[in-house]
C-alpha positions as CSV (number, residue, x, y, z in Angstrom):
1,R,35.5,-23.7,18.4
2,L,38.1,-25.9,16.6
3,A,36.3,-29.2,17.2
4,D,33.1,-27.8,15.6
5,A,35.0,-26.5,12.6
6,A,37.2,-29.6,11.9
7,T,34.9,-32.3,13.3
8,P,31.4,-30.8,13.0
9,L,29.6,-34.1,13.8
10,W,31.5,-34.8,17.0
11,R,28.5,-33.9,19.2
12,L,26.2,-36.4,17.5
13,P,25.8,-40.1,18.6
14,Y,27.8,-42.2,16.1
15,E,24.6,-43.8,14.6
16,E,23.4,-40.3,13.7
17,Q,26.8,-39.4,12.2
18,L,26.5,-42.4,9.9
19,Q,23.0,-41.4,8.9
20,V,24.1,-37.8,8.0
21,K,26.9,-39.3,5.8
22,Y,24.6,-41.9,4.2
23,D,22.1,-39.1,3.2
24,S,25.0,-37.1,1.7
25,Q,26.1,-40.1,-0.5
26,R,22.4,-40.5,-1.7
27,K,22.5,-36.9,-2.7
28,T,25.8,-37.4,-4.6
29,L,24.4,-40.4,-6.5
30,R,21.2,-38.5,-7.4
31,T,23.3,-35.7,-8.7
32,L,25.4,-38.1,-10.8
33,A,22.2,-39.6,-12.2
34,S,21.0,-36.1,-13.2
35,R,24.3,-35.2,-14.7
36,L,24.4,-38.4,-16.7
37,E,20.9,-37.8,-18.0
38,E,22.0,-34.4,-19.2
39,A,24.8,-36.1,-21.1
40,G,22.4,-38.5,-22.8
41,V,22.8,-41.5,-20.5
42,D,19.8,-43.1,-19.0
43,A,21.2,-43.9,-15.5
44,R,18.3,-43.2,-13.2
45,K,17.5,-46.2,-10.9
46,P,14.9,-46.6,-8.1
47,G,15.1,-43.7,-5.7
48,G,16.5,-41.4,-8.4
49,L,20.0,-42.8,-7.8
50,C,22.4,-43.8,-10.6
51,C,23.0,-47.3,-8.9
52,P,22.2,-49.2,-5.7
53,L,23.7,-47.7,-2.5
54,R,24.7,-50.1,0.2
55,P,24.4,-49.1,3.9
56,I,27.5,-47.2,5.2
57,V,30.2,-49.4,6.7
58,P,31.1,-48.0,10.2
59,S,34.6,-47.4,11.3
60,P,35.9,-50.1,13.7
61,V,37.6,-47.2,15.7
62,I,35.6,-44.0,16.4
63,N,38.0,-41.9,18.6
64,G,41.7,-41.2,18.1
65,Y,41.8,-43.2,14.9
66,R,44.1,-40.9,12.9
67,N,47.6,-42.4,12.2
68,K,48.8,-39.1,10.7
69,S,48.2,-35.5,11.9
70,S,49.5,-32.2,10.4
71,F,49.9,-29.3,12.8
72,S,50.4,-25.7,11.7
73,V,52.5,-23.0,13.5
74,N,50.9,-19.6,13.6
75,R,49.2,-17.0,15.8
76,G,46.8,-18.4,18.4
77,P,43.6,-16.7,19.7
78,D,45.8,-15.0,22.4
79,G,48.2,-13.6,19.7
80,N,51.0,-16.1,20.5
81,P,52.8,-16.6,17.1
82,K,54.3,-19.9,18.4
83,T,51.0,-21.7,18.7
84,V,51.0,-25.3,17.3
85,G,47.6,-26.5,16.2
86,L,45.0,-26.4,13.4
87,Y,43.5,-23.5,11.6
88,V,40.1,-22.0,12.3
89,G,38.4,-19.2,10.3
90,T,38.5,-18.2,6.7
91,G,40.8,-16.0,4.5
92,R,37.8,-14.1,3.3
93,A,36.8,-13.1,6.8
94,R,40.4,-12.5,7.7
95,N,39.8,-14.3,11.0
96,I,42.2,-17.3,10.7
97,V,43.8,-18.3,13.9
98,C,45.8,-21.4,15.0
99,V,44.1,-23.3,17.8
100,K,45.6,-26.2,19.9
101,A,44.1,-29.6,19.0
102,D,43.7,-30.7,22.6
103,H,39.9,-31.4,22.3
104,M,39.9,-33.1,18.9
105,E,38.2,-36.5,19.2
106,N,39.8,-37.9,16.1
107,I,43.4,-37.1,17.0
108,P,45.2,-39.6,19.3
109,A,46.8,-38.5,22.6
110,K,50.3,-39.3,21.3
111,H,49.9,-36.8,18.4
112,K,48.7,-34.1,20.9
113,Q,51.6,-34.9,23.1
114,V,54.2,-34.4,20.3
115,A,52.4,-31.1,19.2
116,Q,52.6,-29.8,22.8
117,G,56.3,-30.8,22.9
118,Y,57.0,-28.9,19.7
119,A,55.2,-25.9,21.1
120,E,57.5,-26.0,24.1
121,F,60.5,-26.3,21.9
122,L,59.4,-23.2,19.9
123,R,58.9,-21.3,23.1
124,R,62.5,-22.0,24.0
125,S,64.0,-21.4,20.5
126,P,65.5,-17.9,19.8
127,L,64.3,-18.3,16.2
128,Q,60.8,-17.1,15.2
129,P,58.2,-19.2,13.3
130,C,57.8,-18.6,9.6
131,L,54.2,-17.2,9.4
132,L,54.6,-15.6,5.9
133,F,57.6,-16.6,3.7
134,H,58.5,-13.1,2.7
135,R,58.5,-11.8,6.2
136,G,61.2,-14.2,7.5
137,G,61.0,-16.6,10.4
138,H,62.0,-20.3,10.3
139,W,59.9,-22.9,12.2
140,R,57.0,-24.3,10.3
141,E,54.6,-27.3,10.3
142,L,54.8,-30.5,12.3
143,V,53.6,-33.9,10.9
144,V,53.2,-36.8,13.3
145,R,52.7,-40.4,12.2
146,T,52.0,-43.3,14.5
147,N,51.4,-47.0,14.1
148,S,49.2,-49.4,16.2
149,R,52.2,-50.4,18.3
150,G,52.6,-46.8,19.5
151,H,55.7,-46.0,17.5
152,A,55.8,-42.3,16.6
153,M,57.5,-40.4,13.7
154,A,57.8,-36.6,13.8
155,V,58.6,-34.4,10.8
156,V,59.5,-30.8,11.3
157,T,59.5,-28.3,8.4
158,F,62.0,-25.4,8.6
159,H,62.5,-22.4,6.3
160,P,66.2,-21.8,6.1
161,Q,65.9,-18.1,4.9
162,Q,69.5,-16.8,4.8
163,L,71.0,-19.2,7.4
164,G,74.4,-20.8,6.6
165,Q,75.2,-24.5,7.0
166,E,76.7,-24.0,10.5
167,A,73.7,-22.2,11.8
168,L,71.4,-24.8,10.3
169,A,73.4,-27.6,11.9
170,A,73.0,-25.8,15.3
171,Q,69.2,-25.7,14.9
172,K,69.0,-29.4,13.9
173,A,71.1,-30.3,16.9
174,S,68.9,-28.3,19.3
175,L,65.8,-29.9,17.9
176,K,67.3,-33.4,18.3
177,E,68.6,-32.7,21.8
178,F,65.1,-31.4,22.9
179,F,63.3,-34.6,21.7
180,T,66.0,-37.1,22.8
181,C,67.5,-35.6,26.0
182,G,65.2,-32.6,26.9
183,P,61.5,-32.3,27.9
184,G,60.5,-33.7,24.4
185,A,62.0,-37.1,25.4
186,A,58.7,-37.9,27.1
187,C,57.2,-38.2,23.6
188,T,59.4,-41.3,23.0
189,L,59.8,-40.7,19.3
190,T,61.1,-43.6,17.2
191,S,61.9,-41.2,14.3
192,L,62.7,-37.5,14.1
193,Y,62.9,-35.9,10.6
194,F,63.8,-32.4,9.5
195,Q,63.0,-30.8,6.2
196,E,64.3,-27.5,4.9
197,S,61.7,-26.1,2.6
198,T,61.2,-22.7,0.9
199,M,57.8,-23.9,-0.6
200,T,54.4,-24.5,0.9
201,R,54.7,-28.2,0.2
202,C,57.9,-29.9,-0.7
203,S,58.6,-33.5,-1.9
204,H,61.6,-35.6,-0.8
205,E,63.1,-35.1,-4.3
206,Q,62.8,-31.3,-4.0
207,S,64.2,-31.2,-0.5
208,P,65.2,-34.4,1.2
209,Y,63.8,-35.4,4.5
210,Q,66.8,-35.5,6.9
211,L,66.7,-38.1,9.6
212,L,68.0,-36.5,12.8
213,Y,67.3,-39.4,15.1
214,G,65.9,-43.0,15.2
215,E,64.5,-45.3,12.5
216,P,64.0,-44.2,8.9
217,H,60.5,-45.8,8.8
218,I,57.6,-46.8,10.9
219,F,55.9,-50.2,10.2
220,E,52.2,-51.1,10.2
221,E,50.3,-54.4,9.9
222,L,47.3,-54.5,7.6
223,L,45.3,-57.7,6.8
224,G,48.2,-59.8,8.1
225,L,50.9,-58.1,6.0
226,K,53.6,-55.8,7.2
227,F,54.0,-52.3,5.6
228,R,56.9,-49.9,5.7
229,I,55.9,-46.2,5.7
230,S,58.2,-43.3,4.7
231,P,57.7,-39.7,6.0
232,D,55.7,-38.6,2.9
233,A,54.1,-41.8,1.7
234,F,50.4,-42.0,1.4
235,F,48.8,-44.5,3.8
236,Q,45.0,-44.5,4.7
237,V,44.7,-42.3,7.8
238,N,42.4,-44.8,9.6
239,T,44.3,-48.1,9.6
240,R,41.6,-50.4,11.0
241,G,39.0,-48.7,8.7
242,A,41.3,-49.2,5.8
243,E,41.4,-53.0,6.4
244,V,37.6,-53.2,6.1
245,L,37.7,-51.0,2.9
246,Y,40.4,-53.0,1.2
247,Q,38.7,-56.3,2.0
248,E,35.6,-55.1,0.3
249,V,37.5,-53.7,-2.7
250,G,39.0,-57.1,-3.1
251,K,35.6,-58.7,-3.2
252,L,34.1,-56.2,-5.6
253,S,37.0,-56.6,-8.0
254,Q,35.8,-60.2,-8.5
255,A,39.4,-61.1,-9.3
256,A,39.7,-64.7,-10.5
257,G,43.0,-66.7,-10.9
258,D,44.0,-65.1,-14.2
259,T,43.1,-61.5,-13.2
260,V,45.5,-58.6,-13.4
261,L,44.8,-55.8,-10.9
262,L,45.8,-52.3,-12.0
263,D,46.2,-50.1,-8.9
264,V,46.4,-46.4,-9.9
265,C,47.7,-44.1,-7.1
266,C,48.7,-47.1,-5.1
267,G,50.6,-45.4,-2.2
268,T,52.7,-48.0,-0.3
269,G,50.8,-50.9,-2.0
270,E,48.2,-51.6,0.7
271,Q,45.8,-52.9,-2.0
272,R,47.4,-56.2,-1.5
273,P,47.4,-58.9,-4.1
274,R,45.3,-61.8,-3.0
275,S,46.3,-65.3,-3.9
276,T,43.4,-65.4,-6.4
277,M,45.1,-62.7,-8.6
278,S,47.8,-63.5,-11.1
279,K,49.4,-60.0,-11.0
280,V,49.2,-56.5,-9.5
281,I,50.6,-53.4,-11.3
282,G,50.8,-50.3,-9.1
283,I,51.4,-46.7,-10.2
284,E,52.4,-44.0,-7.6
285,I,53.8,-40.5,-8.0
286,V,55.7,-40.4,-4.6
287,E,59.1,-42.1,-5.3
288,K,59.6,-43.0,-1.6
289,A,56.2,-44.7,-1.5
290,V,57.2,-46.7,-4.6
291,E,60.3,-47.9,-2.7
292,D,58.1,-48.7,0.3
293,A,55.7,-50.7,-2.0
294,R,58.5,-52.7,-3.5
295,W,60.0,-53.4,0.0
296,N,56.5,-54.4,1.3
297,A,55.9,-56.8,-1.5
298,A,59.4,-58.4,-1.1
299,F,59.2,-58.6,2.7
300,N,55.8,-60.2,2.6
301,G,57.0,-62.8,0.0
302,I,54.7,-61.4,-2.7
303,S,56.3,-61.9,-6.1
304,N,53.4,-61.1,-8.5
305,C,53.7,-57.3,-8.1
306,E,55.3,-54.6,-10.1
307,F,55.3,-50.9,-9.3
308,H,55.9,-47.9,-11.6
309,G,57.0,-44.5,-10.2
310,G,55.8,-41.3,-11.9
311,K,52.7,-39.3,-12.7
312,A,49.7,-41.5,-13.6
313,E,48.9,-39.3,-16.6
314,T,52.4,-40.1,-18.0
315,V,52.8,-43.8,-16.9
316,L,49.3,-45.2,-17.5
317,P,48.7,-44.2,-21.2
318,R,52.2,-45.6,-22.1
319,L,51.4,-48.8,-20.1
320,L,47.9,-49.4,-21.6
321,S,48.6,-48.3,-25.2
322,S,50.9,-51.3,-25.6
323,W,48.7,-53.7,-23.5
324,K,48.7,-57.1,-25.2
325,D,47.8,-59.3,-22.3
326,D,44.7,-61.5,-22.7
327,R,44.1,-61.8,-19.0
328,P,41.1,-59.9,-17.5
329,L,42.2,-56.5,-16.2
330,V,40.5,-54.8,-13.2
331,A,41.4,-51.2,-12.4
332,V,41.3,-49.7,-8.9
333,V,41.8,-45.9,-8.7
334,N,42.3,-44.0,-5.4
335,P,43.3,-40.5,-6.3
336,S,43.6,-37.4,-4.1
337,R,40.7,-34.9,-3.9
338,A,41.9,-33.3,-7.1
339,G,40.6,-36.5,-8.9
340,L,42.2,-38.2,-11.9
341,H,44.0,-36.3,-14.7
342,Y,41.9,-36.4,-17.9
343,R,44.7,-38.4,-19.7
344,V,44.3,-41.1,-17.1
345,V,40.5,-41.3,-17.8
346,Q,41.2,-41.4,-21.5
347,A,43.6,-44.3,-21.1
348,L,41.2,-46.2,-18.9
349,R,38.3,-45.8,-21.3
350,S,40.4,-46.7,-24.4
351,C,41.7,-49.9,-22.9
352,E,39.1,-52.6,-23.9
353,A,40.6,-55.1,-21.5
354,I,39.3,-53.2,-18.5
355,R,35.7,-54.3,-17.9
356,R,35.5,-53.5,-14.2
357,L,36.7,-50.3,-12.5
358,L,36.6,-49.4,-8.8
359,Y,36.9,-45.7,-8.0
360,V,37.7,-45.0,-4.3
361,S,37.0,-41.3,-3.5
362,C,37.2,-39.3,-0.2
363,K,35.3,-36.5,-1.9
364,P,32.9,-37.9,-4.5
365,E,30.9,-34.6,-4.7
366,G,34.1,-32.7,-5.8
367,E,36.4,-33.3,-8.7
368,A,35.7,-37.0,-8.7
369,M,32.2,-36.2,-10.0
370,R,33.9,-34.9,-13.2
371,N,35.8,-38.2,-13.5
372,F,32.5,-40.2,-13.1
373,L,30.9,-38.3,-15.9
374,E,34.0,-38.7,-18.1
375,L,34.0,-42.4,-17.5
376,C,30.3,-42.9,-18.3
377,C,29.4,-40.3,-21.0
378,P,29.0,-41.4,-24.6
379,P,32.3,-41.3,-26.7
380,D,33.2,-37.6,-27.3
381,P,35.9,-36.9,-30.0
382,R,36.2,-33.3,-28.8
383,K,37.4,-34.5,-25.4
384,K,39.3,-37.4,-26.9
385,L,37.1,-39.8,-24.9
386,A,36.9,-42.9,-27.0
387,G,36.1,-46.5,-26.0
388,E,32.9,-48.0,-24.6
389,P,31.5,-46.0,-21.7
390,F,31.4,-47.4,-18.2
391,A,28.2,-47.6,-16.2
392,P,27.8,-47.2,-12.4
393,K,26.7,-50.5,-10.8
394,L,27.1,-50.3,-7.1
395,A,28.2,-47.7,-4.4
396,V,29.5,-48.7,-1.0
397,P,30.3,-45.9,1.5
398,F,32.9,-46.5,4.3
399,D,33.2,-44.2,7.3
400,L,37.0,-43.7,7.6
401,F,36.6,-40.3,9.2
402,P,34.3,-40.4,12.2
403,H,33.2,-37.0,13.6
404,T,33.9,-35.2,10.2
405,V,31.4,-34.9,7.3
406,H,33.7,-37.0,5.1
407,C,33.6,-40.6,4.2
408,E,35.2,-42.8,1.6
409,L,32.9,-43.9,-1.3
410,V,33.7,-46.9,-3.4
411,L,31.9,-46.8,-6.8
412,L,31.9,-49.9,-9.0
413,F,31.8,-49.2,-12.7
414,A,31.5,-51.9,-15.4
415,R,31.0,-52.2,-19.1
């Protein structure tokens, strides 16, 4: 069953879900303590953990909290190749099928409605879905983004194959007509985007998002500030949960009046500068998210921000190698599940001005564990890890993903 695969804790009372996740974070911190001991660092604290672990912070919203959902198009359990939903099964067992997300507790009703609308559109379309690139077909994934006001953005991905511009224009027109005048109008979309893509994932720079209808952005309010969100910009998937997370990160940063906050993988700039900080420097790879972050800062009257677009492993070493500022520097890193590039870790360790570092991870037992060890191990010339090592001081888990096994862990490092 899809709900059991994607949200395996959904049958448990919420308090029990939190306990499962808390136990998982304890295990992660014990593993980190053992790995650090192997590297010659005495990091074992009471309970065998590498640092104190606070109680898990619950999500303010438990059901339908996702502000972004990605739906695949593929064969369903009944063999229908135009099924819009989520994958169940494994490639190894060769039993992958696409199952409708109707019963998913974490997906809001609006997202399910748009997915059902897209499935109806596909049923009417003479074109086939693109199940495997080399076997032809056209219609692909659907991404739905919503805000707390109920505004909805839909992004449809399309493989052009050998279609000419005229045929492409006809397909875009049919999609727009369906969602503005046809049965899909019931979804009341505020934005409809179309992206031609011959790759599994494609950035705006590789293949622009084409606005077929409505507003180019949706807007969200977070901690009293207004944020503009582009189709491919990163924004925490649980808006109300993110507010609690960012408030705590702000406290843990201990930013005084002269502090500079370095925000690596900053997305649209939600890690807002508080009045107590003198400056915020953000780094983000998605160019559209950088544009959003600059707009957000200007719209909210925040002038002590600067944002750099590009890969962190390119931008950060250049930025920190010439760092001459005497003000205290606090780093916040919030990478994807792939973790930080080793050149980013090298740059963070080598910059003596950074005394506190907050690592926000949605999968601390994965690649982030490698980063934790790189940050805390003794200097290692072979790995070009210079500078005084950091030490884990405090861990605070936040449940941003109720019903799933995941949570967000904030690890405070200091030196």
